[in-house]
C-alpha positions in Angstrom: 0.1 0.3 -0.2 1.0 3.5 -0.8 -0.9 6.6 1.1 0.2 10.3 0.1 -1.4 12.7 2.7 -1.8 16.3 2.3 1.8 16.7 0.6 3.3 20.0 -0.1 6.4 21.6 -1.8 6.8 25.1 -3.0 9.8 26.0 -5.5 10.4 29.8 -6.5 7.8 29.6 -9.6 6.2 26.1 -9.2 4.4 24.3 -6.2 2.2 21.4 -5.2 -0.3 21.5 -2.6 -2.7 19.3 -0.7 -1.9 16.3 -3.1 -3.3 13.0 -1.1 -3.7 9.4 -2.9 -4.3 6.0 -1.5 -2.9 2.8 -3.6 -4.0 -0.4 -2.2 -2.7 -4.0 -2.6 -3.2 -5.4 -6.3 -4.6 -2.1 -7.5 -2.4 -0.5 -10.7 -1.9 3.1 -10.1 -1.4 5.6 -13.3 -0.5 9.7 -12.4 -0.5 11.7 -15.8 -1.0 15.3 -16.9 0.6 17.7 -19.1 4.4 18.8 -19.2 5.4 20.6 -16.1 2.3 19.2 -13.9 4.2 18.1 -11.4 4.2 14.0 -12.1 8.2 13.8 -11.8 8.1 15.4 -8.6 5.6 13.2 -7.3 7.7 10.2 -7.6 11.0 11.8 -6.8 8.9 12.5 -2.9 7.9 9.0 -3.0 11.4 8.1 -3.7 12.6 9.8 -1.0 14.9 12.0 -3.9 13.1 15.2 -2.4 11.8 16.3 0.9 7.8 17.7 0.8 7.3 20.7 3.1 4.2 19.4 4.5 2.5 16.4 4.6 3.4 12.4 5.1 4.2 9.4 2.8 3.4 5.9 4.3 4.9 2.8 2.5 3.0 -0.7 3.7 1.4 1.5 6.7 5.2 2.9 7.9 5.5 6.5 7.6 8.9 7.0 5.2 8.9 10.7 4.8 11.6 11.8 6.8 13.8 8.3 6.2 17.1 9.4 4.9 
């Protein structure tokens, strides 16, 4: 299971605000949108390559938001 709860991150000319989603075991999830919409940034947050300004990330019910 993957859960994003109220994620937010801000850059000088771009921000993502209040991103929440849940992908349960056995489900498929597709993230699509136009260029520059923040898709790659969301995956970088999930992978731990970037840290959100606020919100939480859970993988298998364990919070991984601040794991280095």
